[in-house]
VEXDREN-2710 file (C-alpha; in Angstrom, 1 decimal):
% VEXDREN-2710
k/r/px/py/pz
1/MET/3.3/37.6/54.5
2/THR/2.1/36.0/57.5
3/THR/0.4/33.4/55.7
4/ASP/1.6/30.4/53.6
5/GLU/-1.8/30.4/51.8
6/LEU/-3.4/33.1/50.1
7/ARG/-7.0/33.6/49.3
8/VAL/-7.5/34.4/46.0
9/GLY/-10.5/35.9/43.8
10/ILE/-10.8/36.1/40.0
11/ALA/-12.6/38.6/38.3
12/GLY/-13.9/37.2/35.3
13/TYR/-14.8/33.2/35.3
14/GLY/-14.8/33.0/31.2
15/VAL/-12.2/30.9/29.3
16/VAL/-9.2/32.4/30.7
17/GLY/-10.5/33.3/34.1
18/LYS/-11.3/29.1/34.9
19/ARG/-7.9/28.1/33.3
20/ARG/-6.4/30.6/35.9
21/GLY/-8.6/29.2/38.4
22/ASP/-7.2/25.8/37.6
23/CYS/-3.9/27.0/38.0
24/VAL/-4.8/28.2/41.1
25/GLU/-6.4/25.1/42.1
26/ARG/-2.7/23.2/41.5
27/HIS/-1.0/25.9/43.6
28/PRO/-0.5/24.4/47.3
29/ASN/0.5/28.0/48.2
30/LEU/-3.0/29.4/46.7
31/LYS/-6.9/28.9/47.8
32/LEU/-9.6/29.8/45.1
33/VAL/-12.6/31.6/47.7
34/ALA/-14.6/33.3/45.3
35/VAL/-14.9/34.8/41.5
36/CYS/-17.3/36.6/39.8
37/ASP/-18.6/37.2/36.0
38/ARG/-21.2/39.2/34.5
39/VAL/-22.5/35.9/32.5
40/PHE/-23.9/34.9/36.2
41/HIS/-27.6/35.8/37.1
42/GLN/-27.6/35.9/40.3
43/ASP/-25.0/35.5/43.1
44/GLY/-24.2/31.4/44.4
45/VAL/-21.9/28.8/44.6
46/LEU/-20.3/26.8/42.3
47/PRO/-20.3/22.7/42.4
48/ASN/-16.6/23.1/44.1
49/GLY/-17.8/24.9/46.4
50/VAL/-16.5/28.4/45.6
51/PRO/-18.9/31.2/46.1
52/TYR/-19.8/33.4/42.8
53/PHE/-21.0/36.6/42.1
54/ARG/-22.2/39.3/40.0
55/THR/-20.1/42.4/40.1
56/TYR/-16.6/42.9/40.7
57/ARG/-17.3/45.0/44.0
58/GLN/-19.0/42.2/45.7
59/LEU/-16.0/40.1/44.7
60/LEU/-14.0/43.0/46.3
61/GLN/-15.6/42.7/49.4
62/GLN/-15.0/38.9/50.4
63/GLN/-11.8/38.2/52.4
64/LEU/-8.8/37.9/50.1
65/ASP/-4.9/38.2/49.4
66/VAL/-5.2/38.2/46.0
67/LEU/-6.7/39.2/42.8
68/ILE/-6.8/37.9/39.3
69/VAL/-8.0/40.2/36.8
70/CYS/-9.2/38.5/33.5
71/MET/-12.0/41.3/32.4
72/THR/-12.4/42.8/29.3
73/ASN/-10.3/45.2/27.8
74/ASP/-12.5/48.5/28.9
75/ILE/-12.7/47.7/32.7
76/ALA/-9.5/45.6/33.0
77/ALA/-7.5/48.5/34.3
78/GLU/-10.8/50.3/37.0
79/VAL/-10.8/46.1/38.1
80/THR/-6.8/46.3/39.0
81/ARG/-6.3/49.9/40.3
82/ALA/-9.6/49.0/43.0
83/GLY/-7.6/45.5/44.1
84/LEU/-4.3/47.8/44.7
85/ASP/-6.4/50.6/46.5
86/LEU/-7.8/48.0/49.2
87/GLY/-3.9/46.5/49.2
88/LEU/-4.2/42.9/47.3
89/HIS/-1.9/41.4/45.3
90/VAL/-3.2/41.6/41.7
91/PHE/-2.3/39.3/38.5
92/CYS/-3.8/41.0/35.3
93/GLU/-4.1/39.5/32.0
94/LYS/-2.8/41.4/28.7
95/PRO/-3.5/43.9/27.4
96/PRO/-3.5/46.1/30.6
97/GLY/-6.3/48.0/29.3
98/ARG/-7.7/50.1/25.8
99/ASP/-4.7/52.2/25.7
100/MET/-1.6/53.8/27.0
101/SER/-3.5/55.7/29.7
102/ASP/-5.2/53.0/31.3
103/ILE/-2.0/51.2/32.3
104/ALA/-0.6/54.7/32.6
105/GLY/-3.4/55.3/35.4
106/VAL/-2.3/51.7/36.9
107/MET/1.0/52.4/37.6
108/ARG/0.2/55.4/39.6
109/THR/-2.0/53.8/41.7
110/GLU/0.9/50.8/42.3
111/LYS/3.3/53.7/43.2
112/LYS/0.3/54.5/45.7
113/ASN/0.6/51.2/47.4
114/PRO/3.9/49.6/47.1
115/GLY/3.0/46.7/49.6
116/SER/1.7/45.1/46.6
117/ARG/2.8/43.1/44.0
118/LEU/1.1/43.6/40.6
119/MET/2.0/41.4/37.5
120/TYR/0.9/41.2/34.1
121/GLY/-0.1/37.9/32.4
122/PHE/2.1/37.5/29.1
123/ASN/2.0/33.5/29.3
124/HIS/3.9/33.5/26.1
125/ARG/7.4/33.9/27.8
126/TYR/7.0/31.4/30.1
127/HIS/6.7/28.4/27.5
128/ASP/9.4/26.2/27.6
129/SER/10.4/27.3/23.6
130/VAL/11.0/30.6/24.6
131/GLN/12.6/30.0/27.8
132/ASP/15.1/28.0/25.7
133/ALA/15.6/30.2/23.6
134/LEU/16.0/33.6/25.7
135/ARG/18.9/31.0/27.7
136/ILE/20.9/30.5/24.1
137/ILE/20.4/34.2/23.1
138/ARG/21.6/35.0/25.9
139/SER/24.4/33.4/26.3
140/GLY/26.2/34.5/23.2
141/ARG/26.2/31.3/21.3
142/PHE/25.6/32.5/18.1
143/GLY/26.7/36.1/18.7
144/ASN/24.4/39.3/18.4
145/ILE/20.8/39.3/17.1
146/ILE/20.7/41.1/13.6
147/ASN/17.0/41.0/13.0
148/ILE/13.9/38.9/13.8
149/ARG/10.9/38.0/11.8
150/GLY/7.4/37.2/13.1
151/VAL/3.7/36.0/12.1
152/TYR/1.4/35.5/14.4
153/GLY/-2.1/35.2/13.0
154/LYS/-5.4/33.5/13.4
155/SER/-8.5/32.9/11.0
156/LYS/-11.3/35.5/12.3
157/LEU/-11.1/38.2/15.0
158/ILE/-13.6/36.3/16.8
159/THR/-12.6/32.6/17.1
160/PHE/-13.9/29.6/18.9
161/ASN/-17.4/31.0/19.6
162/GLN/-15.7/33.6/21.9
163/ALA/-17.7/36.9/22.7
164/ASP/-17.5/39.4/20.1
165/TRP/-16.4/42.7/22.3
166/ARG/-13.1/41.8/21.3
167/ALA/-14.4/43.3/17.6
168/LYS/-15.7/46.4/19.4
169/ARG/-13.3/49.2/19.6
170/GLU/-15.2/50.7/22.2
171/VAL/-14.6/47.7/24.6
172/ALA/-11.6/46.1/23.0
173/GLY/-10.0/49.5/22.1
174/GLY/-7.9/47.2/19.4
175/GLY/-8.1/44.4/17.3
176/VAL/-6.1/41.3/16.1
177/LEU/-2.9/43.3/17.1
178/LEU/-3.8/44.1/20.5
179/ASP/-5.7/41.0/21.5
180/GLN/-3.1/38.3/20.2
181/GLY/-0.4/40.3/18.3
182/ILE/0.3/41.8/22.0
183/HIS/2.3/38.3/22.5
184/MET/4.6/38.7/19.6
185/VAL/5.5/42.1/20.2
186/ASP/6.4/41.0/23.7
187/LEU/8.5/38.8/22.9
188/MET/10.8/40.6/20.0
189/ARG/10.9/43.6/23.3
190/LEU/12.3/40.6/25.7
191/PHE/14.4/39.0/22.7
192/ALA/15.6/42.1/21.0
193/GLY/15.1/45.1/23.6
194/GLU/13.3/48.6/23.0
195/PHE/12.7/49.9/19.4
196/VAL/13.0/53.0/18.9
197/ASP/11.8/53.6/15.2
198/VAL/8.6/52.3/14.3
199/LYS/7.2/52.2/10.8
200/SER/3.7/50.5/9.7
201/PHE/0.8/49.3/7.7
202/ILE/-2.8/48.6/9.3
203/SER/-5.7/47.5/7.7
204/ASN/-9.3/46.2/8.6
205/GLY/-10.3/45.9/5.0
206/HIS/-11.5/42.0/5.1
207/TRP/-13.6/42.2/8.2
208/GLY/-14.7/45.9/8.7
209/TYR/-14.8/45.8/11.9
210/ASN/-13.7/49.4/13.4
211/VAL/-10.8/47.4/14.8
212/GLU/-7.7/46.4/12.5
213/ASP/-7.8/42.6/11.1
214/ASN/-4.1/43.3/9.7
215/ALA/-0.9/44.8/11.1
216/TYR/2.4/44.9/9.3
217/ALA/5.1/46.4/11.4
218/LEU/9.0/46.9/10.8
219/MET/10.8/48.0/13.8
220/ARG/14.3/48.8/14.7
221/THR/16.1/49.0/17.9
222/ALA/18.8/52.1/18.8
223/ASP/21.9/49.3/18.3
224/GLY/20.3/48.3/14.9
225/VAL/18.1/45.5/15.3
226/VAL/15.1/44.7/12.7
227/ALA/12.2/43.3/13.5
228/MET/9.6/42.4/11.1
229/LEU/5.5/41.4/12.5
230/ASN/2.3/40.4/10.8
231/SER/-0.3/40.4/12.9
232/SER/-3.0/38.8/11.5
233/ALA/-7.0/38.1/11.8
234/THR/-6.8/36.4/8.3
235/GLN/-4.5/33.4/8.6
236/TRP/-6.7/30.9/7.4
237/ARG/-4.2/28.7/8.8
238/HIS/-3.3/29.6/12.4
239/GLN/0.6/30.3/12.5
240/PHE/2.9/31.1/15.2
241/SER/6.3/31.8/13.9
242/LEU/9.9/33.3/14.9
243/ASP/13.1/33.6/13.4
244/ILE/15.7/35.3/15.4
245/ASN/19.0/35.6/13.3
246/MET/22.2/35.7/14.9
247/GLN/25.4/36.6/13.5
248/ARG/27.1/32.8/13.7
249/GLY/23.4/31.0/13.2
250/GLY/20.0/31.4/14.7
251/VAL/16.8/30.4/16.6
252/ILE/13.4/29.2/14.9
253/LEU/10.7/28.6/16.7
254/ARG/7.4/26.9/15.2
255/GLY/4.3/26.8/17.1
256/ILE/2.7/27.1/20.1
257/LEU/0.7/25.1/22.3
258/SER/-2.4/26.1/23.2
259/GLY/-5.9/25.6/24.2
260/SER/-7.2/25.4/20.6
261/LYS/-4.3/23.0/19.7
262/SER/-4.4/24.7/16.1
263/TYR/-0.8/26.9/15.9
264/GLY/0.7/23.4/15.2
265/ASN/3.6/21.3/17.5
266/GLU/5.7/23.4/19.5
267/THR/9.3/23.5/18.4
268/MET/12.7/25.1/18.4
269/THR/15.4/25.0/15.9
270/LEU/18.8/26.1/16.1
271/VAL/21.0/26.8/13.6
272/THR/24.6/26.7/13.8
273/ALA/25.7/28.6/10.3
274/ASP/28.6/28.6/8.8
275/PRO/28.7/31.1/5.9
276/ASP/32.3/29.9/4.3
277/HIS/31.2/26.1/3.8
278/ASP/27.4/25.9/4.3
279/ASN/25.7/27.5/1.5
280/GLY/22.6/28.3/3.0
281/ASP/21.8/24.4/3.9
282/PRO/23.2/24.7/7.9
283/LYS/23.2/21.9/10.8
284/GLU/20.1/22.2/12.4
285/GLU/18.7/21.1/15.9
286/LEU/15.1/20.5/16.2
287/PHE/13.6/20.2/19.7
288/GLU/9.6/20.0/20.3
289/TYR/7.4/20.1/23.5
290/HIS/4.5/18.3/24.0
291/ASP/3.0/20.3/27.4
292/ASP/2.5/23.3/28.2
293/PRO/3.9/24.6/31.9
294/SER/3.8/28.4/31.2
295/TRP/0.3/29.0/32.8
296/ASP/0.9/27.7/36.2
297/ARG/4.8/28.6/36.1
298/GLU/3.6/32.3/35.4
299/ILE/1.0/32.0/38.7
300/ALA/4.1/30.1/40.5
301/GLU/6.3/33.0/39.7
302/PHE/3.7/35.8/41.0
303/THR/3.1/33.9/44.4
304/ARG/7.2/33.5/45.0
305/SER/7.2/37.0/44.4
306/ILE/4.7/37.7/47.5
307/LEU/5.6/35.1/49.8
308/ALA/9.2/35.8/49.4
309/ASP/8.4/39.4/49.7
310/GLU/10.7/40.7/46.6
311/PRO/9.4/42.5/43.4
312/VAL/8.3/40.5/40.3
313/GLN/11.0/40.1/37.8
314/SER/9.2/39.3/34.3
315/GLY/5.5/40.6/33.5
316/THR/5.7/44.1/35.5
317/SER/3.7/47.2/34.9
318/HIS/6.9/48.4/33.2
319/ASP/6.9/45.4/31.2
320/ALA/3.4/46.0/30.0
321/TYR/3.4/50.0/29.8
322/GLN/6.4/49.4/27.0
323/THR/4.7/46.3/25.1
324/MET/1.6/48.7/25.1
325/LYS/3.4/51.7/24.1
326/LEU/5.2/49.3/21.4
327/VAL/1.6/48.4/20.2
328/TYR/0.5/52.2/20.1
329/GLN/3.6/53.2/18.1
330/ILE/2.6/50.1/15.4
331/TYR/-1.3/52.1/15.0
332/TYR/0.2/55.6/15.5
333/ALA/2.9/54.9/12.7
334/ASP/0.4/54.5/9.7
335/PRO/-1.3/58.2/9.0
336/GLY/-4.4/57.2/7.8
337/TRP/-4.9/54.7/10.7
338/ARG/-4.1/57.4/13.3
339/GLU/-6.0/60.0/11.7
340/GLN/-9.3/57.5/11.4
341/PHE/-9.4/56.6/15.2
342/LYS/-7.4/59.5/16.5
343/ILE/-4.5/57.3/18.0
344/GLU/-3.0/59.4/20.2
345/ASN/1.1/59.8/20.3
346/PRO/2.2/57.0/22.8
347/GLU/4.9/59.2/24.0
348/ALA/2.3/61.5/25.4
349/ASN/1.6/59.4/28.7
350/LYS/5.3/59.2/29.7
END
């Protein structure tokens, strides 16, 4: 880059878009110059002096270096491709689209524009508890992973007065698994690698929308690591829990700091196992986390890759593709769900 200040536009200026905007405002090398959102009735200027527009096409007519995409799933891939084709660096929130064809199309556009950086927003990777857990696992302190158990659940598909598009298949593409559970799927891949065998039950029996309110998955990697997942919209007490059991101990993650503060305190417990002596009551160390640096840290890493002219290291289009693929393998593995909603084999988009 020839400048240390990057001009940023945000497409989709709702709750997440505004949170990303705050990250931009705090970063010394970023300047927010324009936003767009369909809730605006006319073009205008925000109280902080930033122009706003009604459509992403108007936004893309501005002088930008970076585009941050916080749009609904049905249009996220389209806007990402448009930004890449203009030579912009693009940061897109998860999920990358409604289905595998969306992310496959983005990757084809990315390949045609090698000078543009593309990163996907899986901010859970950047939580301190997750970063610490990853370092411990990769250190080999507790040996190899044996299995992983995860629950990520909320009480409804539509929470905190959000728009109802998440409950509409034609817009969202999927329900709680694609919207929230995708974070847990991504973390399981981050910790254990790629899963090759997938079994599942998918249900929409409680809320009755045409997207799932529960997904139950059992997955296995080629080297035998087994993961169990429940992604739920009937978890009345919001919950984030991830147990990683290894040969000589384990890591337990509980809670996740979020805007809603409804998932409890964020903690990591290290378990040091001595099966010959502890009789199921091993030594434990508890770590508590009181700040959430994930949003700023993620944007900072994206900015660093642009300014240093280096490839994105985490949250790449490959990461997004593989995580999206595993989500759709979970959908596809339930024969009834696959037939009811005509779910295509995710291997078809290779």
